[in-house]
N, CA, C and O atoms as a Tripos MOL2 file, in Angstrom:
@<TRIPOS>MOLECULE
protein
  272   271    68     0     0
PROTEIN
NO_CHARGES

@<TRIPOS>ATOM
      1 N         -54.3530  -22.0190   50.4050 N.3       1 MET1
      2 CA        -52.9600  -21.9240   50.0380 C.3       1 MET1
      3 C         -52.6870  -20.5060   49.5380 C.2       1 MET1
      4 O         -53.4730  -19.9620   48.7610 O.2       1 MET1
      5 N         -51.5930  -19.9110   49.9720 N.am      2 SER2
      6 CA        -51.2790  -18.5400   49.5850 C.3       2 SER2
      7 C         -50.6530  -18.4940   48.1940 C.2       2 SER2
      8 O         -50.1060  -19.4770   47.6950 O.2       2 SER2
      9 N         -50.7580  -17.3110   47.5910 N.am      3 ALA3
     10 CA        -50.1850  -17.1070   46.2530 C.3       3 ALA3
     11 C         -48.6660  -17.1610   46.3390 C.2       3 ALA3
     12 O         -48.0960  -16.7740   47.3590 O.2       3 ALA3
     13 N         -47.9970  -17.6370   45.2820 N.am      4 PRO4
     14 CA        -46.5350  -17.6990   45.3060 C.3       4 PRO4
     15 C         -45.9300  -16.2960   45.3990 C.2       4 PRO4
     16 O         -46.4450  -15.3380   44.8220 O.2       4 PRO4
     17 N         -44.8360  -16.2060   46.1320 N.am      5 VAL5
     18 CA        -44.1450  -14.9280   46.2980 C.3       5 VAL5
     19 C         -43.3820  -14.6170   45.0280 C.2       5 VAL5
     20 O         -42.7040  -15.4820   44.4740 O.2       5 VAL5
     21 N         -43.4930  -13.3790   44.5660 N.am      6 ARG6
     22 CA        -42.7320  -12.9450   43.4060 C.3       6 ARG6
     23 C         -41.6610  -11.9940   43.8830 C.2       6 ARG6
     24 O         -41.9400  -11.0430   44.6140 O.2       6 ARG6
     25 N         -40.4560  -12.2470   43.4760 N.am      7 ASN7
     26 CA        -39.3400  -11.3940   43.8460 C.3       7 ASN7
     27 C         -39.2790  -10.2040   42.9070 C.2       7 ASN7
     28 O         -39.6680  -10.3010   41.7430 O.2       7 ASN7
     29 N         -38.7910   -9.0880   43.4120 N.am      8 GLU8
     30 CA        -38.6050   -7.9170   42.5730 C.3       8 GLU8
     31 C         -37.2240   -7.9970   41.9410 C.2       8 GLU8
     32 O         -36.2200   -8.1340   42.6400 O.2       8 GLU8
     33 N         -37.1780   -7.9110   40.6210 N.am      9 VAL9
     34 CA        -35.9060   -7.9270   39.9070 C.3       9 VAL9
     35 C         -35.6580   -6.5170   39.3930 C.2       9 VAL9
     36 O         -36.4710   -5.9700   38.6470 O.2       9 VAL9
     37 N         -34.5310   -5.9270   39.7940 N.am     10 VAL10
     38 CA        -34.1450   -4.5700   39.3950 C.3      10 VAL10
     39 C         -32.9290   -4.6930   38.5080 C.2      10 VAL10
     40 O         -32.0180   -5.4650   38.8050 O.2      10 VAL10
     41 N         -32.9020   -3.9430   37.4240 N.am     11 TYR11
     42 CA        -31.8200   -4.0460   36.4580 C.3      11 TYR11
     43 C         -30.9180   -2.8160   36.5200 C.2      11 TYR11
     44 O         -31.3990   -1.6860   36.6100 O.2      11 TYR11
     45 N         -29.5960   -3.0470   36.4710 N.am     12 GLY12
     46 CA        -28.6330   -1.9640   36.4180 C.3      12 GLY12
     47 C         -28.7380   -1.2250   35.0950 C.2      12 GLY12
     48 O         -29.3380   -1.7210   34.1420 O.2      12 GLY12
     49 N         -28.1510   -0.0350   35.0410 N.am     13 ALA13
     50 CA        -28.2720    0.8470   33.8820 C.3      13 ALA13
     51 C         -27.8310    0.1940   32.5750 C.2      13 ALA13
     52 O         -28.4540    0.4350   31.5410 O.2      13 ALA13
     53 N         -26.7920   -0.6140   32.5840 N.am     14 GLY14
     54 CA        -26.2780   -1.1870   31.3520 C.3      14 GLY14
     55 C         -26.6730   -2.6190   31.0980 C.2      14 GLY14
     56 O         -26.2080   -3.2220   30.1300 O.2      14 GLY14
     57 N         -27.5260   -3.1860   31.9470 N.am     15 PHE15
     58 CA        -27.8440   -4.6120   31.8340 C.3      15 PHE15
     59 C         -28.4320   -4.9670   30.4710 C.2      15 PHE15
     60 O         -27.9620   -5.9030   29.8250 O.2      15 PHE15
     61 N         -29.4480   -4.2370   30.0280 N.am     16 PHE16
     62 CA        -30.1030   -4.5940   28.7680 C.3      16 PHE16
     63 C         -29.2040   -4.3100   27.5700 C.2      16 PHE16
     64 O         -29.2730   -5.0130   26.5620 O.2      16 PHE16
     65 N         -28.3710   -3.2970   27.6730 N.am     17 ARG17
     66 CA        -27.3850   -3.0310   26.6140 C.3      17 ARG17
     67 C         -26.4320   -4.2260   26.4950 C.2      17 ARG17
     68 O         -26.0920   -4.6540   25.3920 O.2      17 ARG17
     69 N         -26.0110   -4.7520   27.6370 N.am     18 ASP18
     70 CA        -25.1470   -5.9340   27.6520 C.3      18 ASP18
     71 C         -25.8440   -7.1370   27.0310 C.2      18 ASP18
     72 O         -25.2450   -7.8750   26.2490 O.2      18 ASP18
     73 N         -27.1070   -7.3310   27.3810 N.am     19 VAL19
     74 CA        -27.8600   -8.4810   26.8840 C.3      19 VAL19
     75 C         -27.9530   -8.4360   25.3610 C.2      19 VAL19
     76 O         -27.8730   -9.4780   24.7100 O.2      19 VAL19
     77 N         -28.1190   -7.2570   24.7890 N.am     20 GLN20
     78 CA        -28.2270   -7.1300   23.3310 C.3      20 GLN20
     79 C         -26.9430   -7.5630   22.6280 C.2      20 GLN20
     80 O         -26.9800   -7.9190   21.4510 O.2      20 GLN20
     81 N         -25.8220   -7.5400   23.3190 N.am     21 LYS21
     82 CA        -24.5430   -7.9390   22.7350 C.3      21 LYS21
     83 C         -24.3280   -9.4520   22.7710 C.2      21 LYS21
     84 O         -23.4280   -9.9650   22.1060 O.2      21 LYS21
     85 N         -25.1390  -10.1620   23.5350 N.am     22 LEU22
     86 CA        -25.0040  -11.6120   23.6550 C.3      22 LEU22
     87 C         -25.6110  -12.3120   22.4400 C.2      22 LEU22
     88 O         -26.4610  -11.7520   21.7480 O.2      22 LEU22
     89 N         -25.1660  -13.5340   22.1930 N.am     23 GLN23
     90 CA        -25.7400  -14.3270   21.1100 C.3      23 GLN23
     91 C         -27.2180  -14.5640   21.3760 C.2      23 GLN23
     92 O         -27.6580  -14.6040   22.5250 O.2      23 GLN23
     93 N         -27.9780  -14.7210   20.2950 N.am     24 HIS24
     94 CA        -29.4290  -14.8860   20.4070 C.3      24 HIS24
     95 C         -29.8100  -16.0640   21.2950 C.2      24 HIS24
     96 O         -30.7350  -15.9550   22.1000 O.2      24 HIS24
     97 N         -29.1140  -17.1810   21.1610 N.am     25 GLU25
     98 CA        -29.4190  -18.3630   21.9730 C.3      25 GLU25
     99 C         -29.1990  -18.0650   23.4580 C.2      25 GLU25
    100 O         -29.9610  -18.5260   24.3080 O.2      25 GLU25
    101 N         -28.1700  -17.3020   23.7590 N.am     26 VAL26
    102 CA        -27.8700  -16.9350   25.1450 C.3      26 VAL26
    103 C         -28.9440  -15.9990   25.6760 C.2      26 VAL26
    104 O         -29.3510  -16.1150   26.8320 O.2      26 VAL26
    105 N         -29.4080  -15.0710   24.8420 N.am     27 GLN27
    106 CA        -30.4810  -14.1600   25.2520 C.3      27 GLN27
    107 C         -31.7470  -14.9280   25.6050 C.2      27 GLN27
    108 O         -32.4130  -14.6110   26.5900 O.2      27 GLN27
    109 N         -32.0810  -15.9350   24.8060 N.am     28 GLU28
    110 CA        -33.2780  -16.7320   25.0700 C.3      28 GLU28
    111 C         -33.1480  -17.4980   26.3830 C.2      28 GLU28
    112 O         -34.0910  -17.5350   27.1730 O.2      28 GLU28
    113 N         -32.0000  -18.1050   26.6210 N.am     29 LYS29
    114 CA        -31.7760  -18.8440   27.8720 C.3      29 LYS29
    115 C         -31.8260  -17.8960   29.0650 C.2      29 LYS29
    116 O         -32.3840  -18.2340   30.1080 O.2      29 LYS29
    117 N         -31.2450  -16.7170   28.9110 N.am     30 LEU30
    118 CA        -31.2700  -15.7150   29.9770 C.3      30 LEU30
    119 C         -32.6970  -15.2990   30.3070 C.2      30 LEU30
    120 O         -33.0410  -15.1430   31.4780 O.2      30 LEU30
    121 N         -33.5280  -15.1200   29.2890 N.am     31 ALA31
    122 CA        -34.9320  -14.7540   29.5150 C.3      31 ALA31
    123 C         -35.6410  -15.8200   30.3440 C.2      31 ALA31
    124 O         -36.4180  -15.4930   31.2420 O.2      31 ALA31
    125 N         -35.3800  -17.0850   30.0500 N.am     32 GLU32
    126 CA        -35.9770  -18.1760   30.8300 C.3      32 GLU32
    127 C         -35.4970  -18.1330   32.2800 C.2      32 GLU32
    128 O         -36.2870  -18.2930   33.2110 O.2      32 GLU32
    129 N         -34.2110  -17.9190   32.4590 N.am     33 LEU33
    130 CA        -33.6470  -17.8850   33.8110 C.3      33 LEU33
    131 C         -34.1570  -16.6950   34.6100 C.2      33 LEU33
    132 O         -34.3770  -16.8070   35.8160 O.2      33 LEU33
    133 N         -34.3480  -15.5640   33.9560 N.am     34 LEU34
    134 CA        -34.8790  -14.3870   34.6500 C.3      34 LEU34
    135 C         -36.3020  -14.6340   35.1340 C.2      34 LEU34
    136 O         -36.6880  -14.1650   36.2040 O.2      34 LEU34
    137 N         -37.0730  -15.3650   34.3530 N.am     35 ASP35
    138 CA        -38.4310  -15.7070   34.7720 C.3      35 ASP35
    139 C         -38.4020  -16.5950   36.0090 C.2      35 ASP35
    140 O         -39.1750  -16.3840   36.9430 O.2      35 ASP35
    141 N         -37.5220  -17.5800   36.0210 N.am     36 VAL36
    142 CA        -37.3730  -18.4550   37.1920 C.3      36 VAL36
    143 C         -36.9180  -17.6340   38.3960 C.2      36 VAL36
    144 O         -37.4220  -17.8230   39.5030 O.2      36 VAL36
    145 N         -35.9780  -16.7360   38.1870 N.am     37 LEU37
    146 CA        -35.4630  -15.8960   39.2640 C.3      37 LEU37
    147 C         -36.5760  -15.0560   39.8820 C.2      37 LEU37
    148 O         -36.6550  -14.9280   41.1040 O.2      37 LEU37
    149 N         -37.4240  -14.4920   39.0530 N.am     38 ALA38
    150 CA        -38.5250  -13.6640   39.5520 C.3      38 ALA38
    151 C         -39.5570  -14.4990   40.3080 C.2      38 ALA38
    152 O         -40.1320  -14.0400   41.2950 O.2      38 ALA38
    153 N         -39.7890  -15.7220   39.8420 N.am     39 ARG39
    154 CA        -40.8060  -16.5730   40.4750 C.3      39 ARG39
    155 C         -40.3160  -17.2340   41.7540 C.2      39 ARG39
    156 O         -41.0150  -17.2120   42.7670 O.2      39 ARG39
    157 N         -39.1230  -17.8210   41.7200 N.am     40 ASP40
    158 CA        -38.6700  -18.6010   42.8640 C.3      40 ASP40
    159 C         -37.1480  -18.6030   42.9050 C.2      40 ASP40
    160 O         -36.5050  -19.5550   42.4620 O.2      40 ASP40
    161 N         -36.5900  -17.5470   43.4320 N.am     41 ALA41
    162 CA        -35.1360  -17.3770   43.4450 C.3      41 ALA41
    163 C         -34.5140  -18.1560   44.6030 C.2      41 ALA41
    164 O         -34.4650  -17.6610   45.7290 O.2      41 ALA41
    165 N         -34.0490  -19.3500   44.3360 N.am     42 PHE42
    166 CA        -33.2930  -20.1470   45.3100 C.3      42 PHE42
    167 C         -34.0320  -20.3390   46.6210 C.2      42 PHE42
    168 O         -33.4350  -20.3430   47.6980 O.2      42 PHE42
    169 N         -35.3430  -20.4970   46.5090 N.am     43 GLU43
    170 CA        -36.1740  -20.8180   47.6630 C.3      43 GLU43
    171 C         -36.1100  -19.7820   48.7790 C.2      43 GLU43
    172 O         -36.0860  -20.1450   49.9550 O.2      43 GLU43
    173 N         -36.0830  -18.5020   48.4300 N.am     44 PHE44
    174 CA        -36.1760  -17.4500   49.4480 C.3      44 PHE44
    175 C         -37.5420  -17.5570   50.1100 C.2      44 PHE44
    176 O         -38.5280  -17.8940   49.4540 O.2      44 PHE44
    177 N         -37.6010  -17.2770   51.3750 N.am     45 SER45
    178 CA        -38.9010  -17.2230   52.0380 C.3      45 SER45
    179 C         -39.2360  -15.7510   52.2440 C.2      45 SER45
    180 O         -38.5980  -15.0640   53.0410 O.2      45 SER45
    181 N         -40.2170  -15.2880   51.5360 N.am     46 GLY46
    182 CA        -40.5770  -13.8810   51.5780 C.3      46 GLY46
    183 C         -40.1050  -13.1860   50.3100 C.2      46 GLY46
    184 O         -39.4160  -13.7710   49.4740 O.2      46 GLY46
    185 N         -40.4930  -11.9320   50.1930 N.am     47 GLN47
    186 CA        -40.1530  -11.1800   48.9860 C.3      47 GLN47
    187 C         -38.7700  -10.5670   49.1240 C.2      47 GLN47
    188 O         -38.4050  -10.0570   50.1840 O.2      47 GLN47
    189 N         -38.0030  -10.6230   48.0380 N.am     48 HIS48
    190 CA        -36.6580  -10.0700   48.0020 C.3      48 HIS48
    191 C         -36.4820   -9.2220   46.7500 C.2      48 HIS48
    192 O         -37.1930   -9.4060   45.7620 O.2      48 HIS48
    193 N         -35.5400   -8.3000   46.7970 N.am     49 THR49
    194 CA        -35.1670   -7.5190   45.6310 C.3      49 THR49
    195 C         -33.8360   -8.0410   45.1280 C.2      49 THR49
    196 O         -32.8800   -8.1630   45.8940 O.2      49 THR49
    197 N         -33.7740   -8.3450   43.8550 N.am     50 ILE50
    198 CA        -32.5790   -8.8720   43.2220 C.3      50 ILE50
    199 C         -32.1420   -7.8600   42.1740 C.2      50 ILE50
    200 O         -32.9290   -7.5140   41.2930 O.2      50 ILE50
    201 N         -30.9010   -7.3740   42.2500 N.am     51 LYS51
    202 CA        -30.4150   -6.3760   41.3120 C.3      51 LYS51
    203 C         -29.4060   -7.0240   40.3780 C.2      51 LYS51
    204 O         -28.3870   -7.5570   40.8170 O.2      51 LYS51
    205 N         -29.7040   -6.9720   39.0880 N.am     52 LEU52
    206 CA        -28.8260   -7.5200   38.0640 C.3      52 LEU52
    207 C         -28.0520   -6.3540   37.4580 C.2      52 LEU52
    208 O         -28.6440   -5.4610   36.8520 O.2      52 LEU52
    209 N         -26.7450   -6.3610   37.6180 N.am     53 LEU53
    210 CA        -25.9240   -5.2240   37.2180 C.3      53 LEU53
    211 C         -25.4200   -5.3140   35.7850 C.2      53 LEU53
    212 O         -25.5380   -4.3550   35.0230 O.2      53 LEU53
    213 N         -24.8660   -6.4480   35.4180 N.am     54 VAL54
    214 CA        -24.2920   -6.6110   34.0890 C.3      54 VAL54
    215 C         -24.5960   -8.0100   33.5730 C.2      54 VAL54
    216 O         -24.9500   -8.9090   34.3360 O.2      54 VAL54
    217 N         -24.4510   -8.1740   32.2750 N.am     55 ALA55
    218 CA        -24.5850   -9.4900   31.6500 C.3      55 ALA55
    219 C         -23.4150   -9.6400   30.6920 C.2      55 ALA55
    220 O         -23.1790   -8.7740   29.8490 O.2      55 ALA55
    221 N         -22.6930  -10.7240   30.8220 N.am     56 ASP56
    222 CA        -21.5260  -10.9340   29.9620 C.3      56 ASP56
    223 C         -21.1570  -12.4080   30.0020 C.2      56 ASP56
    224 O         -21.7410  -13.1870   30.7550 O.2      56 ASP56
    225 N         -20.2040  -12.7730   29.2010 N.am     57 HIS57
    226 CA        -19.7210  -14.1450   29.2010 C.3      57 HIS57
    227 C         -18.9570  -14.4290   30.4840 C.2      57 HIS57
    228 O         -18.3810  -13.5280   31.0940 O.2      57 HIS57
    229 N         -18.9610  -15.6800   30.8760 N.am     58 ARG58
    230 CA        -18.3460  -16.1120   32.1270 C.3      58 ARG58
    231 C         -16.8800  -15.6880   32.2480 C.2      58 ARG58
    232 O         -16.4310  -15.3350   33.3380 O.2      58 ARG58
    233 N         -16.1400  -15.7160   31.1580 N.am     59 ASN59
    234 CA        -14.7230  -15.3930   31.2390 C.3      59 ASN59
    235 C         -14.4420  -13.8970   31.4060 C.2      59 ASN59
    236 O         -13.2970  -13.5140   31.6430 O.2      59 ASN59
    237 N         -15.4630  -13.0470   31.2870 N.am     60 ARG60
    238 CA        -15.2710  -11.5990   31.4510 C.3      60 ARG60
    239 C         -16.0380  -10.9940   32.6130 C.2      60 ARG60
    240 O         -15.7400   -9.8720   33.0220 O.2      60 ARG60
    241 N         -17.0010  -11.6930   33.1470 N.am     61 ILE61
    242 CA        -17.9190  -11.0910   34.1140 C.3      61 ILE61
    243 C         -17.2540  -10.6580   35.4000 C.2      61 ILE61
    244 O         -17.5840   -9.5970   35.9300 O.2      61 ILE61
    245 N         -16.3320  -11.4400   35.9170 N.am     62 TYR62
    246 CA        -15.7160  -11.1070   37.2170 C.3      62 TYR62
    247 C         -14.8560   -9.8660   37.1160 C.2      62 TYR62
    248 O         -14.8270   -9.0630   38.0490 O.2      62 TYR62
    249 N         -14.1550   -9.6870   36.0070 N.am     63 LYS63
    250 CA        -13.3680   -8.4600   35.8080 C.3      63 LYS63
    251 C         -14.2610   -7.2470   35.7290 C.2      63 LYS63
    252 O         -13.9340   -6.1930   36.2760 O.2      63 LYS63
    253 N         -15.3850   -7.3830   35.0550 N.am     64 ARG64
    254 CA        -16.3300   -6.2540   34.9370 C.3      64 ARG64
    255 C         -16.9350   -5.9130   36.2930 C.2      64 ARG64
    256 O         -17.0580   -4.7390   36.6400 O.2      64 ARG64
    257 N         -17.3080   -6.9180   37.0490 N.am     65 LEU65
    258 CA        -17.9050   -6.6650   38.3580 C.3      65 LEU65
    259 C         -16.9040   -6.0260   39.3130 C.2      65 LEU65
    260 O         -17.2880   -5.2310   40.1710 O.2      65 LEU65
    261 N         -15.6530   -6.3580   39.1750 N.am     66 ALA66
    262 CA        -14.6210   -5.7690   40.0460 C.3      66 ALA66
    263 C         -14.5030   -4.2650   39.8190 C.2      66 ALA66
    264 O         -14.0910   -3.5300   40.7170 O.2      66 ALA66
    265 N         -14.8640   -3.8070   38.6220 N.am     67 ARG67
    266 CA        -14.7740   -2.3700   38.3190 C.3      67 ARG67
    267 C         -15.9790   -1.5840   38.8130 C.2      67 ARG67
    268 O         -15.9340   -0.3540   38.8350 O.2      67 ARG67
    269 N         -17.0390   -2.2450   39.2040 N.am     68 LEU68
    270 CA        -18.2500   -1.5360   39.6770 C.3      68 LEU68
    271 C         -18.0740   -0.9970   41.0720 C.2      68 LEU68
    272 O         -18.9890   -0.3790   41.6150 O.2      68 LEU68
@<TRIPOS>BOND
     1     1     2 1
     2     2     3 1
     3     3     4 2
     4     3     5 am
     5     5     6 1
     6     6     7 1
     7     7     8 2
     8     7     9 am
     9     9    10 1
    10    10    11 1
    11    11    12 2
    12    11    13 am
    13    13    14 1
    14    14    15 1
    15    15    16 2
    16    15    17 am
    17    17    18 1
    18    18    19 1
    19    19    20 2
    20    19    21 am
    21    21    22 1
    22    22    23 1
    23    23    24 2
    24    23    25 am
    25    25    26 1
    26    26    27 1
    27    27    28 2
    28    27    29 am
    29    29    30 1
    30    30    31 1
    31    31    32 2
    32    31    33 am
    33    33    34 1
    34    34    35 1
    35    35    36 2
    36    35    37 am
    37    37    38 1
    38    38    39 1
    39    39    40 2
    40    39    41 am
    41    41    42 1
    42    42    43 1
    43    43    44 2
    44    43    45 am
    45    45    46 1
    46    46    47 1
    47    47    48 2
    48    47    49 am
    49    49    50 1
    50    50    51 1
    51    51    52 2
    52    51    53 am
    53    53    54 1
    54    54    55 1
    55    55    56 2
    56    55    57 am
    57    57    58 1
    58    58    59 1
    59    59    60 2
    60    59    61 am
    61    61    62 1
    62    62    63 1
    63    63    64 2
    64    63    65 am
    65    65    66 1
    66    66    67 1
    67    67    68 2
    68    67    69 am
    69    69    70 1
    70    70    71 1
    71    71    72 2
    72    71    73 am
    73    73    74 1
    74    74    75 1
    75    75    76 2
    76    75    77 am
    77    77    78 1
    78    78    79 1
    79    79    80 2
    80    79    81 am
    81    81    82 1
    82    82    83 1
    83    83    84 2
    84    83    85 am
    85    85    86 1
    86    86    87 1
    87    87    88 2
    88    87    89 am
    89    89    90 1
    90    90    91 1
    91    91    92 2
    92    91    93 am
    93    93    94 1
    94    94    95 1
    95    95    96 2
    96    95    97 am
    97    97    98 1
    98    98    99 1
    99    99   100 2
   100    99   101 am
   101   101   102 1
   102   102   103 1
   103   103   104 2
   104   103   105 am
   105   105   106 1
   106   106   107 1
   107   107   108 2
   108   107   109 am
   109   109   110 1
   110   110   111 1
   111   111   112 2
   112   111   113 am
   113   113   114 1
   114   114   115 1
   115   115   116 2
   116   115   117 am
   117   117   118 1
   118   118   119 1
   119   119   120 2
   120   119   121 am
   121   121   122 1
   122   122   123 1
   123   123   124 2
   124   123   125 am
   125   125   126 1
   126   126   127 1
   127   127   128 2
   128   127   129 am
   129   129   130 1
   130   130   131 1
   131   131   132 2
   132   131   133 am
   133   133   134 1
   134   134   135 1
   135   135   136 2
   136   135   137 am
   137   137   138 1
   138   138   139 1
   139   139   140 2
   140   139   141 am
   141   141   142 1
   142   142   143 1
   143   143   144 2
   144   143   145 am
   145   145   146 1
   146   146   147 1
   147   147   148 2
   148   147   149 am
   149   149   150 1
   150   150   151 1
   151   151   152 2
   152   151   153 am
   153   153   154 1
   154   154   155 1
   155   155   156 2
   156   155   157 am
   157   157   158 1
   158   158   159 1
   159   159   160 2
   160   159   161 am
   161   161   162 1
   162   162   163 1
   163   163   164 2
   164   163   165 am
   165   165   166 1
   166   166   167 1
   167   167   168 2
   168   167   169 am
   169   169   170 1
   170   170   171 1
   171   171   172 2
   172   171   173 am
   173   173   174 1
   174   174   175 1
   175   175   176 2
   176   175   177 am
   177   177   178 1
   178   178   179 1
   179   179   180 2
   180   179   181 am
   181   181   182 1
   182   182   183 1
   183   183   184 2
   184   183   185 am
   185   185   186 1
   186   186   187 1
   187   187   188 2
   188   187   189 am
   189   189   190 1
   190   190   191 1
   191   191   192 2
   192   191   193 am
   193   193   194 1
   194   194   195 1
   195   195   196 2
   196   195   197 am
   197   197   198 1
   198   198   199 1
   199   199   200 2
   200   199   201 am
   201   201   202 1
   202   202   203 1
   203   203   204 2
   204   203   205 am
   205   205   206 1
   206   206   207 1
   207   207   208 2
   208   207   209 am
   209   209   210 1
   210   210   211 1
   211   211   212 2
   212   211   213 am
   213   213   214 1
   214   214   215 1
   215   215   216 2
   216   215   217 am
   217   217   218 1
   218   218   219 1
   219   219   220 2
   220   219   221 am
   221   221   222 1
   222   222   223 1
   223   223   224 2
   224   223   225 am
   225   225   226 1
   226   226   227 1
   227   227   228 2
   228   227   229 am
   229   229   230 1
   230   230   231 1
   231   231   232 2
   232   231   233 am
   233   233   234 1
   234   234   235 1
   235   235   236 2
   236   235   237 am
   237   237   238 1
   238   238   239 1
   239   239   240 2
   240   239   241 am
   241   241   242 1
   242   242   243 1
   243   243   244 2
   244   243   245 am
   245   245   246 1
   246   246   247 1
   247   247   248 2
   248   247   249 am
   249   249   250 1
   250   250   251 1
   251   251   252 2
   252   251   253 am
   253   253   254 1
   254   254   255 1
   255   255   256 2
   256   255   257 am
   257   257   258 1
   258   258   259 1
   259   259   260 2
   260   259   261 am
   261   261   262 1
   262   262   263 1
   263   263   264 2
   264   263   265 am
   265   265   266 1
   266   266   267 1
   267   267   268 2
   268   267   269 am
   269   269   270 1
   270   270   271 1
   271   271   272 2
@<TRIPOS>SUBSTRUCTURE
     1 MET1         2 RESIDUE 1 A MET
     2 SER2         6 RESIDUE 1 A SER
     3 ALA3        10 RESIDUE 1 A ALA
     4 PRO4        14 RESIDUE 1 A PRO
     5 VAL5        18 RESIDUE 1 A VAL
     6 ARG6        22 RESIDUE 1 A ARG
     7 ASN7        26 RESIDUE 1 A ASN
     8 GLU8        30 RESIDUE 1 A GLU
     9 VAL9        34 RESIDUE 1 A VAL
    10 VAL10       38 RESIDUE 1 A VAL
    11 TYR11       42 RESIDUE 1 A TYR
    12 GLY12       46 RESIDUE 1 A GLY
    13 ALA13       50 RESIDUE 1 A ALA
    14 GLY14       54 RESIDUE 1 A GLY
    15 PHE15       58 RESIDUE 1 A PHE
    16 PHE16       62 RESIDUE 1 A PHE
    17 ARG17       66 RESIDUE 1 A ARG
    18 ASP18       70 RESIDUE 1 A ASP
    19 VAL19       74 RESIDUE 1 A VAL
    20 GLN20       78 RESIDUE 1 A GLN
    21 LYS21       82 RESIDUE 1 A LYS
    22 LEU22       86 RESIDUE 1 A LEU
    23 GLN23       90 RESIDUE 1 A GLN
    24 HIS24       94 RESIDUE 1 A HIS
    25 GLU25       98 RESIDUE 1 A GLU
    26 VAL26      102 RESIDUE 1 A VAL
    27 GLN27      106 RESIDUE 1 A GLN
    28 GLU28      110 RESIDUE 1 A GLU
    29 LYS29      114 RESIDUE 1 A LYS
    30 LEU30      118 RESIDUE 1 A LEU
    31 ALA31      122 RESIDUE 1 A ALA
    32 GLU32      126 RESIDUE 1 A GLU
    33 LEU33      130 RESIDUE 1 A LEU
    34 LEU34      134 RESIDUE 1 A LEU
    35 ASP35      138 RESIDUE 1 A ASP
    36 VAL36      142 RESIDUE 1 A VAL
    37 LEU37      146 RESIDUE 1 A LEU
    38 ALA38      150 RESIDUE 1 A ALA
    39 ARG39      154 RESIDUE 1 A ARG
    40 ASP40      158 RESIDUE 1 A ASP
    41 ALA41      162 RESIDUE 1 A ALA
    42 PHE42      166 RESIDUE 1 A PHE
    43 GLU43      170 RESIDUE 1 A GLU
    44 PHE44      174 RESIDUE 1 A PHE
    45 SER45      178 RESIDUE 1 A SER
    46 GLY46      182 RESIDUE 1 A GLY
    47 GLN47      186 RESIDUE 1 A GLN
    48 HIS48      190 RESIDUE 1 A HIS
    49 THR49      194 RESIDUE 1 A THR
    50 ILE50      198 RESIDUE 1 A ILE
    51 LYS51      202 RESIDUE 1 A LYS
    52 LEU52      206 RESIDUE 1 A LEU
    53 LEU53      210 RESIDUE 1 A LEU
    54 VAL54      214 RESIDUE 1 A VAL
    55 ALA55      218 RESIDUE 1 A ALA
    56 ASP56      222 RESIDUE 1 A ASP
    57 HIS57      226 RESIDUE 1 A HIS
    58 ARG58      230 RESIDUE 1 A ARG
    59 ASN59      234 RESIDUE 1 A ASN
    60 ARG60      238 RESIDUE 1 A ARG
    61 ILE61      242 RESIDUE 1 A ILE
    62 TYR62      246 RESIDUE 1 A TYR
    63 LYS63      250 RESIDUE 1 A LYS
    64 ARG64      254 RESIDUE 1 A ARG
    65 LEU65      258 RESIDUE 1 A LEU
    66 ALA66      262 RESIDUE 1 A ALA
    67 ARG67      266 RESIDUE 1 A ARG
    68 LEU68      270 RESIDUE 1 A LEU
């Protein structure tokens, strides 16, 4: 059996700065989700690069992404 594929996760310049502004509980949940993303991102077959640009609350994220 082959080793599980690990995806490459690349972070945008302000991603970690954004994460520091989130509540502690949200930061912990995000850390868990990032681990899952790196290990098995939506059942991709093969290695993929995933770029995380920003982190914010749901009600603000789409406006921020529109400015990128």
